[in-house]
C-alpha positions in Angstrom: -25.6 -34.2 23.1 -23.0 -36.7 22.2 -21.1 -35.8 19.1 -20.1 -32.2 18.5 -18.1 -30.5 15.8 -16.3 -27.3 16.8 -14.6 -25.1 14.1 -12.1 -22.6 15.3 -11.2 -25.2 18.0 -7.6 -24.0 18.2 -8.7 -20.4 18.8 -8.9 -18.2 21.8 -12.4 -19.4 22.7 -12.3 -22.9 21.2 -9.2 -23.9 23.1 -11.1 -23.5 26.3 -14.4 -24.9 25.0 -13.1 -28.2 23.7 -11.6 -29.4 27.0 -14.9 -28.5 28.7 -16.9 -30.5 26.2 -14.7 -33.5 26.8 -15.1 -33.1 30.5 -18.8 -33.2 30.1 -18.6 -36.5 28.2 -19.1 -35.3 24.7 -17.3 -36.7 21.7 -15.6 -33.8 19.9 -14.3 -33.2 16.4 -12.0 -30.2 16.7 -11.4 -28.5 13.4 -8.9 -25.7 12.9 -6.0 -24.6 10.8 -4.1 -24.1 14.0 -2.3 -21.0 12.8 -1.5 -20.1 16.4 0.1 -23.4 17.5 -0.9 -26.8 18.7 -3.0 -25.5 21.6 -4.9 -28.7 22.0 -1.7 -30.9 22.1 -2.3 -31.8 25.8 -5.6 -33.4 24.8 -4.5 -35.0 21.6 -4.6 -38.5 23.0 -8.1 -38.2 24.5 -10.3 -41.1 23.2 -13.2 -38.9 22.5 -11.3 -36.2 20.6 -10.6 -36.1 16.9 -8.4 -33.3 15.8 -8.8 -32.2 12.2 -6.3 -29.8 10.6 -7.8 -27.9 7.8 -9.3 -24.7 6.5 -12.9 -24.1 7.4 -13.5 -22.9 3.9 -13.0 -26.4 2.6 -14.2 -28.5 5.5 -14.9 -32.1 4.5 -18.7 -32.8 4.8 -17.8 -36.2 6.2 -16.8 -34.5 9.4 -20.4 -33.9 10.1 -21.6 -37.5 9.8 -23.6 -38.3 12.9 -23.1 -35.0 14.7 -25.7 -33.8 17.1 -24.4 -30.2 17.1 -22.0 -27.9 15.4 -20.4 -24.9 17.0 -19.0 -22.3 14.6 -16.2 -20.4 16.2 -13.8 -20.1 13.2 -13.5 -16.5 12.1 -11.3 -13.8 10.9 -11.9 -12.1 14.2 -11.7 -8.5 15.5 -11.9 -5.3 13.5 -8.2 -4.8 12.5 -7.9 -8.3 11.3 -11.2 -8.2 9.4 -9.9 -5.3 7.2 -6.6 -7.0 6.3 -8.3 -8.8 3.4 -12.1 -8.2 3.1 -12.5 -11.1 0.7 -10.8 -13.5 3.1 -13.0 -12.2 6.0 -16.1 -12.7 3.9 -15.1 -16.2 2.8 -14.3 -17.4 6.3 -16.9 -15.6 8.4 -19.8 -15.6 5.9 -19.5 -18.2 3.2 -17.9 -20.9 5.3 -20.3 -20.4 8.2 -23.3 -20.6 5.9 -21.9 -23.7 4.3 -21.3 -25.3 7.7 -24.8 -24.6 8.8 -26.2 -26.2 5.7 -24.0 -29.3 6.0 -24.9 -29.7 9.7 -28.6 -29.5 8.9 -28.3 -31.9 6.1 -26.3 -34.3 8.2 -29.1 -34.4 10.8 -27.7 -32.2 13.5 -30.2 -30.7 16.0 -28.3 -27.6 17.1 -26.1 -25.0 15.6 -24.3 -22.4 17.6 -22.6 -19.4 16.0 -20.2 -17.1 17.8 -21.2 -13.6 16.6 -20.2 -10.2 18.1 -22.0 -7.4 19.8 -20.2 -5.2 17.3 -23.1 -5.8 14.9 -24.8 -2.9 16.5 -22.2 -0.4 15.5 -22.5 2.7 17.8 -25.3 4.1 19.9 -25.9 6.3 23.0 -28.6 3.9 24.1 -28.4 0.5 25.8 -28.8 -2.0 23.0 -30.9 -5.1 23.1 -31.7 -7.8 20.5 -34.4 -5.6 18.9 -32.0 -2.7 18.4 -31.0 -1.7 14.9 -28.1 -3.5 13.3 -25.5 -1.1 12.0 -22.0 -2.6 11.7 -19.1 -0.2 11.3 -16.3 -2.7 10.3 -15.7 -5.5 7.9 -15.6 -8.0 10.7 -18.9 -6.9 12.2 -20.6 -6.7 8.8 -19.4 -10.3 8.1 -21.0 -11.4 11.3 -24.3 -9.8 10.4 -24.3 -11.7 7.0 -23.3 -14.9 8.8 -26.2 -14.6 11.3 -28.6 -14.2 8.4 -27.3 -17.2 6.6 -27.4 -19.3 9.8 -31.0 -18.3 10.4 -32.0 -19.3 6.8 -30.7 -22.8 7.5 -32.9 -23.2 10.5 -35.8 -25.8 10.5 -38.0 -27.0 13.3 -35.7 -29.9 13.8 -32.5 -27.9 13.4 -32.3 -25.0 15.8 -29.7 -22.2 15.4 -28.5 -19.6 17.9 -26.1 -16.7 17.3 -24.5 -15.4 20.4 -23.5 -11.8 20.1 -20.5 -11.9 22.5 -19.0 -8.8 24.1 -15.3 -8.0 23.8 -13.6 -11.1 25.3 -10.8 -11.1 27.9 -9.1 -13.6 30.3 -6.4 -16.2 30.1 -6.8 -19.0 27.5 -4.4 -21.7 26.1 -4.4 -19.7 22.8 -3.6 -16.5 24.6 -4.1 -13.1 22.9 -2.6 -9.7 23.7 -4.6 -7.8 21.1 -7.7 -7.6 23.3 -8.4 -4.4 25.2 -8.0 -5.7 28.7 -4.9 -7.6 27.8 -3.2 -4.8 25.9 -3.7 -2.3 28.7 -2.4 -4.8 31.3 0.6 -5.6 29.2 1.5 -2.0 28.7 1.1 -1.3 32.4 3.5 -4.1 33.2 6.1 -3.4 30.6 5.9 0.4 30.2 4.7 1.6 33.5 1.9 3.6 32.0 -1.5 3.3 30.2 -2.3 5.2 27.0 -5.9 5.7 25.8 -6.7 7.1 22.4 -9.2 9.9 22.3 -10.8 10.8 25.6 -11.7 7.2 26.6 -15.4 8.0 26.8 -16.3 5.2 24.4 -18.4 2.3 25.8 -17.6 -1.3 25.3 -19.3 -4.5 26.4 -16.9 -7.0 28.0 -17.2 -10.8 28.6 -14.8 -13.2 30.1 -13.8 -16.0 27.8 -14.8 -18.6 30.3 -18.2 -17.0 30.6 -18.4 -17.2 26.8 -17.6 -20.9 27.1 -20.4 -21.3 29.7 -22.9 -19.5 27.5 -22.2 -21.9 24.6 -22.5 -24.9 26.9 -25.9 -23.6 28.2 -27.1 -23.2 24.6 -26.2 -26.8 23.8 -28.4 -28.1 26.7 -31.4 -25.7 26.2 -34.5 -27.7 25.3 -36.0 -26.6 21.9 -39.1 -25.2 23.5 -36.9 -22.8 25.6 -35.2 -21.4 22.6 -37.4 -18.4 21.9 -34.9 -16.3 19.9 -32.2 -16.9 17.3 -29.8 -14.3 18.5 -28.8 -13.3 22.1 -26.5 -10.7 23.5 -24.0 -12.2 25.9 -22.2 -9.6 28.1 -20.5 -9.5 31.5 -20.3 -5.7 32.1 -20.3 -2.5 30.1 -17.4 -0.1 30.7 -16.0 3.1 29.3 -12.5 2.7 28.0 -11.2 5.1 30.5 -13.0 3.1 33.3 -11.1 0.1 32.1 -7.8 2.1 32.2 -8.6 3.1 35.8 -9.1 -0.6 36.8 -5.8 -1.5 35.3 -4.1 1.5 37.0 -5.6 0.4 40.3 -4.1 -3.1 39.8 -0.7 -1.5 39.3 -0.8 0.8 42.3 -2.0 3.9 40.4 0.3 4.1 37.4 -0.5 7.1 35.2 -3.1 7.2 32.5 -2.5 9.3 29.4 -5.6 10.3 27.4 -4.0 11.0 24.1 -6.8 12.9 22.5 -7.5 12.9 18.8 -10.5 11.6 16.9 -12.7 9.4 19.2 -13.4 5.9 18.2 -16.9 5.8 16.6 -17.5 2.3 18.0 -19.1 3.3 21.3 -22.0 1.1 22.5 -23.5 -0.6 25.5 -25.2 -4.0 25.3 -28.1 -5.3 27.4 -27.7 -9.0 28.2 -31.0 -9.4 30.2 -32.8 -11.5 27.5 -30.2 -14.3 27.6 -30.0 -14.1 31.3 -33.7 -14.5 31.7 -34.3 -17.2 29.1 -31.1 -19.2 29.6 -30.4 -18.5 33.2 -27.0 -17.1 32.4 -25.0 -14.9 34.8 -21.4 -13.9 34.4 -19.0 -15.4 36.9 -15.9 -13.2 36.2 -15.3 -9.5 36.3 -12.9 -7.3 34.4 -11.1 -6.4 37.6 -10.5 -10.0 38.5 -9.2 -10.7 34.9 -6.7 -7.9 35.0 -5.1 -9.6 38.0 -5.4 -13.0 36.2 -3.7 -11.6 33.0 -1.0 -9.9 35.1 -0.2 -13.2 36.9 0.0 -14.9 33.5 2.4 -12.3 32.1 4.7 -12.4 35.1 5.4 -16.1 34.8 9.1 -16.8 34.2 10.0 -16.1 30.5 6.5 -15.2 29.6 7.1 -11.5 28.7 9.7 -12.6 26.1 7.5 -15.3 24.8 4.5 -13.0 24.2 6.5 -10.9 21.7 5.8 -13.7 19.2 3.2 -12.8 16.5 1.0 -15.7 17.5 -0.2 -13.7 20.5 -1.7 -11.2 18.1 -4.4 -12.3 15.7 -3.8 -9.4 13.3 0.0 -10.0 13.3 -0.3 -13.7 12.7 -2.9 -13.4 9.9 -1.1 -10.5 8.3 2.0 -12.7 8.2 0.0 -15.5 6.6 -1.2 -13.1 3.9 2.4 -12.2 2.9 3.9 -15.7 3.4 4.0 -17.8 0.2 1.5 -20.6 0.2 4.3 -23.0 -0.5 5.8 -22.0 2.9 2.5 -22.3 4.8 0.9 -19.0 4.0 -2.7 -18.5 3.0 -3.0 -18.7 -0.8 -4.4 -15.8 -2.7 -7.0 -18.0 -4.3 -8.5 -21.2 -3.1 -10.1 -22.0 -6.5 -7.3 -22.0 -9.1 -7.4 -19.5 -11.9 -6.6 -21.2 -15.2 -4.0 -19.6 -17.4 -6.4 -19.2 -20.3 -10.0 -19.8 -21.2 -12.1 -18.9 -24.2 -15.2 -16.7 -23.8 -18.0 -18.6 -25.7 -21.7 -17.8 -25.6 -25.1 -19.1 -26.7 -24.6 -17.8 -30.3 -21.5 -20.1 -30.7 -23.3 -23.0 -29.2 -26.4 -22.5 -31.4 -24.2 -22.2 -34.6 -22.3 -25.4 -33.8 -25.6 -27.2 -33.1 -27.0 -25.9 -36.4 -23.9 -27.2 -38.2 -24.2 -30.7 -36.6 -27.9 -30.8 -37.6 -27.1 -29.7 -41.1 -25.1 -32.9 -41.8 -22.2 -30.8 -43.4 -19.4 -30.9 -40.9 -16.2 -30.3 -43.0 -15.2 -27.4 -45.1 -18.4 -25.9 -46.5 -20.6 -22.9 -46.5 -19.8 -21.7 -43.0 -16.0 -21.9 -43.6 -16.5 -19.8 -46.8 -18.6 -17.3 -44.9 -16.0 -17.1 -42.1 -13.3 -16.5 -44.7 -15.3 -13.7 -46.2 -15.9 -12.1 -42.8 -12.2 -12.3 -41.9 -11.2 -10.7 -45.2 -13.6 -7.9 -44.7 -12.5 -7.3 -41.1 -8.8 -7.3 -42.1 -9.3 -5.3 -45.3 -7.7 -8.1 -47.4 -8.7 -9.5 -50.7 -8.2 -13.2 -50.0 -8.6 -15.3 -46.8 -7.9 -19.0 -46.7 -9.2 -20.7 -43.5 -7.1 -23.6 -42.2 -7.2 -26.0 -39.3 -4.2 -24.2 -37.6 -1.8 -21.4 -37.8 0.8 -24.1 -38.4 -1.0 -25.1 -41.6 -1.3 -21.4 -42.7 2.4 -20.9 -42.2 3.3 -24.1 -44.1 1.2 -23.4 -47.1 2.1 -19.8 -47.1 5.8 -20.5 -47.3 5.2 -23.2 -49.9 3.0 -20.8 -52.0 5.8 -18.2 -51.7 8.2 -20.8 -53.3 10.3 -21.6 -50.3 12.0 -24.9 -50.7 15.2 -27.0 -50.3 18.4 -25.0 -49.9 16.6 -21.8 -48.9 17.0 -19.9 -45.7 14.3 -18.2 -43.8 15.1 -15.8 -41.0 12.8 -15.9 -38.0 12.7 -15.4 -34.2 13.8 -18.0 -31.8 11.2 -16.8 -29.2 8.2 -18.5 -30.7 6.2 -21.7 -30.7 8.1 -24.6 -32.5 5.6 -24.5 -35.5 7.2 -21.3 -36.8 10.5 -22.9 -37.4 9.2 -26.5 -38.0 7.3 -25.6 -41.1 10.5 -24.2 -42.6 12.2 -27.5 -41.9 9.3 -29.4 -43.5 9.9 -27.6 -46.7 13.5 -28.6 -46.8 14.7 -25.0 -46.0 16.8 -23.9 -43.1 15.5 -21.7 -40.3 18.0 -19.0 -39.4 17.4 -17.4 -36.0 17.9 -13.7 -35.3 18.0 -12.3 -31.8 15.2 -10.3 -30.2 14.6 -7.0 -28.6 14.7 -7.3 -24.8 11.9 -4.9 -24.1 9.4 -6.3 -26.6 10.6 -9.9 -27.3 10.1 -9.2 -31.0 12.7 -9.9 -33.6 15.5 -7.3 -33.8 15.7 -5.8 -37.3 19.4 -5.2 -36.9 19.9 -8.9 -36.1 17.8 -9.8 -39.1 20.1 -7.7 -41.4 23.2 -9.4 -39.9 21.7 -12.8 -40.6 21.2 -12.4 -44.3 23.2 -14.6 -46.7 22.9 -15.4 -50.4 20.6 -18.2 -49.5 18.1 -16.1 -47.6 14.7 -16.0 -49.3 12.3 -14.8 -46.6 11.8 -13.1 -43.3 9.3 -14.6 -40.9 8.7 -12.1 -38.1 6.6 -13.2 -35.1 4.3 -10.6 -33.5 5.1 -11.7 -29.9 2.2 -11.6 -27.4 0.1 -9.6 -29.9 2.5 -6.7 -30.3 3.5 -5.9 -33.9 7.1 -6.0 -34.8 9.0 -3.0 -36.3 7.5 -3.7 -39.7 8.9 -0.6 -41.5 12.5 -1.7 -40.7 11.8 -5.3 -41.7 10.1 -4.4 -44.9 13.0 -2.0 -45.8 15.4 -4.9 -45.3 13.2 -7.2 -47.4 12.9 -4.7 -50.2 16.6 -4.1 -50.2 17.5 -7.8 -50.5 14.5 -8.9 -52.5 13.0 -11.1 -49.7 9.5 -12.3 -49.1 7.9 -11.3 -45.7 5.5 -13.8 -44.2 4.2 -12.6 -40.8 3.5 -15.1 -38.0 0.5 -13.3 -36.5 -0.7 -16.2 -34.4 -1.0 -13.8 -31.4 -2.0 -10.7 -33.4 -5.4 -10.9 -34.9 -6.8 -7.4 -34.5 -3.5 -5.7 -33.9 -2.4 -2.6 -35.9 0.8 -1.1 -37.0 0.8 2.7 -37.7 -2.9 2.6 -38.4 -2.9 -0.5 -40.6 -4.2 -3.9 -39.7 -1.8 -6.7 -39.3 -2.5 -8.7 -42.4 -2.2 -5.6 -44.7 1.5 -5.1 -44.4 3.1 -8.1 -46.1 2.4 -10.5 -49.0 1.3 -13.2 -46.6 0.2 -13.3 -43.0 -0.9 -16.3 -40.9 -3.2 -16.1 -37.9 -4.2 -18.6 -35.2 -7.6 -19.4 -33.8 -6.5 -22.0 -31.3 -8.6 -22.4 -28.2 -6.8 -19.8 -26.1 -6.3 -17.2 -28.8 -8.0 -13.8 -28.9 -10.4 -15.3 -31.5 -11.0 -19.0 -30.6 -12.3 -21.7 -32.9 -11.0 -24.6 -30.8 -8.5 -25.2 -33.5 -8.1 -23.1 -36.6 -5.9 -20.7 -38.6 -6.1 -18.3 -41.5 -3.8 -17.2 -44.3 -4.5 -13.8 -45.8 -3.0 -12.2 -48.9 -3.9 -9.6 -51.6 -2.1 -11.8 -54.2 -4.7 -14.0 -56.0 -2.1 -16.4 -57.3 -0.7 -17.0 -53.8 -4.3 -17.4 -52.5 -5.2 -20.0 -55.1 -2.1 -22.0 -54.6 -2.4 -21.9 -50.8 -6.0 -23.0 -51.0 -5.1 -25.9 -53.2 -2.2 -26.9 -50.9 -4.5 -26.8 -47.9 -6.6 -29.5 -49.6 -4.1 -32.1 -50.8 -3.2 -30.0 -53.9 -6.5 -30.8 -55.6 -8.4 -28.3 -57.6 -11.7 -28.6 -55.7 -12.5 -29.0 -52.0 -15.4 -31.1 -50.8 -18.0 -28.3 -50.9 -17.1 -27.5 -54.5 -17.4 -31.2 -55.4 -20.5 -32.2 -53.6 -22.7 -29.1 -53.1 -25.7 -28.5 -55.4 -23.7 -26.3 -57.6 -20.5 -28.3 -57.4 -18.8 -30.7 -59.8 -17.4 -34.1 -58.8 -14.4 -33.7 -61.1 -11.1 -32.5 -59.7 -7.4 -32.5 -60.7 -4.2 -32.9 -58.6 -1.8 -30.2 -59.5 0.9 -30.9 -56.8 1.2 -33.0 -53.6 -0.5 -30.9 -50.9 -1.5 -31.2 -47.3 -4.6 -31.6 -45.2 -5.0 -28.1 -43.6 -8.6 -27.2 -44.4 -10.9 -25.7 -41.7 -14.1 -27.7 -41.0 -17.4 -26.0 -40.7 -17.7 -26.9 -37.0 -14.7 -24.8 -36.2 -15.9 -22.0 -38.5 -19.2 -22.0 -36.7 -17.5 -20.8 -33.5 -15.4 -18.2 -35.4 -18.5 -16.7 -37.1 -19.6 -15.4 -33.7 -16.2 -14.8 -32.1 -15.1 -12.4 -34.9 -17.8 -9.8 -34.2 -16.8 -9.8 -30.5 -13.0 -9.6 -31.2 -12.6 -5.8 -30.8 -14.5 -6.0 -27.5 -12.2 -8.9 -26.4 -9.1 -6.8 -27.2 -10.5 -3.8 -25.3 -11.0 -5.9 -22.2 -7.5 -7.5 -22.5 -6.0 -4.0 -22.9 -7.8 -2.8 -19.8 -6.6 -5.8 -17.8 -3.0 -5.3 -19.1 -3.1 -1.7 -18.1 -4.1 -2.7 -14.6 -1.2 -5.2 -14.5 1.1 -2.4 -15.6 -0.1 -0.2 -12.7 0.1 -3.0 -10.1 3.7 -4.0 -11.1 5.1 -0.5 -11.6 6.8 -0.4 -8.2 8.1 -4.0 -8.2 11.9 -3.8 -9.0 12.1 -7.6 -9.5 9.4 -7.6 -12.2 9.8 -5.9 -15.6 6.9 -5.5 -18.0 7.2 -5.2 -21.8 7.2 -1.9 -23.6 4.5 -1.0 -26.2 5.4 1.8 -28.6 2.6 4.3 -29.3 2.4 3.6 -33.0 0.9 0.1 -32.6 -2.4 -1.3 -31.4 -1.4 -4.2 -29.2 -3.8 -7.3 -29.4 -2.8 -8.3 -25.9 -2.9 -12.0 -26.5 -0.3 -12.5 -23.7 0.9 -10.6 -20.7 4.5 -11.4 -20.2 6.7 -10.3 -17.3 10.4 -10.8 -16.9 11.8 -11.6 -13.5 15.0 -10.0 -12.3 16.6 -13.1 -10.9 19.4 -11.1 -9.4 16.9 -9.5 -7.1 15.1 -12.8 -6.2 16.0 -15.8 -4.1 14.2 -18.2 -6.5 14.4 -19.3 -10.1 11.7 -18.6 -12.6 10.4 -22.2 -12.4 10.3 -21.9 -8.6 8.4 -18.6 -8.9 5.9 -20.3 -11.3 5.5 -23.2 -8.8 4.8 -20.6 -6.1 2.2 -18.9 -8.2 0.5 -22.2 -8.8 0.4 -22.7 -5.0 -1.3 -19.3 -4.8 -4.0 -20.5 -7.2 -2.6 -18.7 -10.3 -2.0 -20.5 -13.6 0.9 -19.4 -15.8 2.7 -20.1 -19.0 6.2 -19.7 -20.5 6.3 -18.0 -23.9 8.8 -19.1 -24.8 12.0 -21.0 -24.1 14.2 -20.1 -27.1 14.1 -22.6 -30.0 17.9 -22.4 -30.3 18.1 -24.0 -26.9 15.8 -26.8 -27.8 17.5 -30.1 -28.4 16.5 -30.6 -32.0 17.6 -27.2 -33.3 20.7 -27.0 -31.0 22.0 -30.4 -32.2 20.8 -30.4 -35.8 22.2 -27.0 -36.7 25.0 -27.0 -34.1 23.8 -23.7 -32.5 25.9 -22.3 -29.7 23.5 -21.5 -26.7 25.3 -18.1 -26.4 24.6 -17.3 -30.1 21.5 -15.3 -29.2 22.2 -13.8 -25.8 18.9 -11.9 -25.4 16.8 -14.9 -26.3 18.9 -17.1 -24.0 18.6 -14.6 -21.1 14.8 -14.1 -21.3 14.2 -17.9 -21.7 15.1 -18.2 -18.0 13.1 -15.2 -16.8 9.8 -14.9 -18.7 6.4 -15.7 -17.1 3.1 -15.3 -18.9 0.2 -14.3 -16.6 -3.5 -15.0 -17.2 -5.0 -12.4 -19.6 -8.4 -13.1 -21.2 -11.8 -11.5 -21.3 -13.5 -14.2 -19.3 -11.5 -13.0 -16.3 -13.0 -10.6 -13.9 -11.5 -7.5 -12.2 -11.2 -9.6 -9.1 -9.2 -12.3 -11.0 -6.8 -9.6 -12.3 -6.4 -8.3 -8.7 -5.7 -11.8 -7.5 -3.0 -12.4 -10.1 -1.4 -9.0 -9.3 -1.6 -9.8 -5.6 0.0 -13.1 -6.0 2.9 -11.7 -8.1 3.4 -8.9 -5.7 3.3 -11.2 -2.7 5.9 -13.5 -4.1 8.1 -10.7 -5.6 8.2 -9.2 -2.1 8.6 -12.5 -0.1 11.4 -13.8 -2.4 13.2 -10.4 -2.7 16.9 -10.5 -1.8 
């Protein structure tokens, strides 16, 4: 062997193995995240050592170029650590090991060694050998079983693999651990003058000195292929009952007392037979537990050592537990390695087939599929007329125009919205007048609307924020009292209901969005709905330049080429390509909303106990469409700003949005209309605090858990 890759090179076993490999003349690539310190620093200048810092889950395949062997030591090791985060354990111990074996094989390596555990056997009253049943009792042991199977699948006649089922390790190492049975008892004997044993101490354990484990690995590197008769071997120094171990420690410390604490005995009781490896590889252990107790005692009694070992790096579970709660921006382990996008549409084969059919038909613009989509939407919403557009912006624009809004008029709307809501008012020569919002829903406040009315007010344009309907009874009462038109911005609210009625049925005009991330996605698209035929006819004409016939009505078999221009209009028509997607999204909409509602309820439950995170309130009389899930951060309880919190979420692998920074704070509206930033205190306050989290049906329950875990992690880590 000449060139060897070692993962977990900075670990308890690896930090002893790497120097031995160098001493034997091998060229070594030592890969590790080095969570426990730079334990190979003394060897960093060695000409045959390359140190690679990185996570084994994302190991660069180039590291395996030209390797003769790979040794997989990297693991979330021991039972307490394995259950900290089972997905992490699986990703490191199973997936990363399987990937490494495949990469090594494909790179032409001849040997692959995998450090497994004798814990794969679980518990037994019998002496266990390699033919004994596998019955792991912990996440860690189970992950090693899966890894062994994956490594075996990678084997070929030219690529031999061996999994070594090591006993419980002990002994001094550069990456010293105190969370091993021998070390823990020795430490307690030294510092507390007594030894405590849970249960009656009758449980058996196989033990192996870490230097004997190194020697076993070195033997496996040198074994000729013809001598490798098995793919897994037990490697053990001696089997001891836990109380026998306690007696050995007591003897080292002149007979200090042993306390058997009783209670439920540990189910993990087993003895392991190491004869097969001894016979086939010629392995015999060189170190005993009794000798190691003295070795560890001497290590701990070095000047200043007892104070030093209080550091979490001497405990695997303490170090990795800290990594799990430390923000990724500060060096912690991110919740996700593969980033979760803020939003994605859920499209299927039906949408693809319909789009392909449209492309093959030769009719791409507004035509039969747009008309069919309009009819389906009208039926779904229970409305007489539906006009499909290329955006909600277009629907709002032609809706206001059809309602007669023009120069000199004022339209009251929410400042917490996408700019299109107010921009279309400006495009018509009217003036947007903002009214503040409710802090617990982010919807427009009816009392603020009433206060904003002037003789020039002609319309109210409420925004159903995040998919939650506004207090429409109150807004309609105000509109009726003052003779105002209500046009609803329902960009977020297709499928929402208010007191048993669909959004779209409550006001003369409602506009919806079918943008790529909306509950019903057409890529781009919008819809204007109304029960007023006159408004519908004018809106349809305005969406197509103001002419009397669209392209389908001019050029289809039953159409006429003649048209008339009644007024200057716009280009807002929906093409059939977009409608093709909508035709199959609409039948799935209620299912999409149900999934969104379930995920939102999970978020509510996850965040209920976080005092730095506030969720929005949903009154019982509405059906929320759950387009967005918005949280508000209590910045007085956090040490970071909203933007810093978002950056930290990004580092955890979670995409986010901000919906929205108030329009009255945006340069155009602030300067053009001379708006005081303090004019709308609620909108101003939430603009610095709101964060939108991923919420869409393409997500999985695991994705939802990851989002909640990341928010919880950061809300805890950054809490004042």
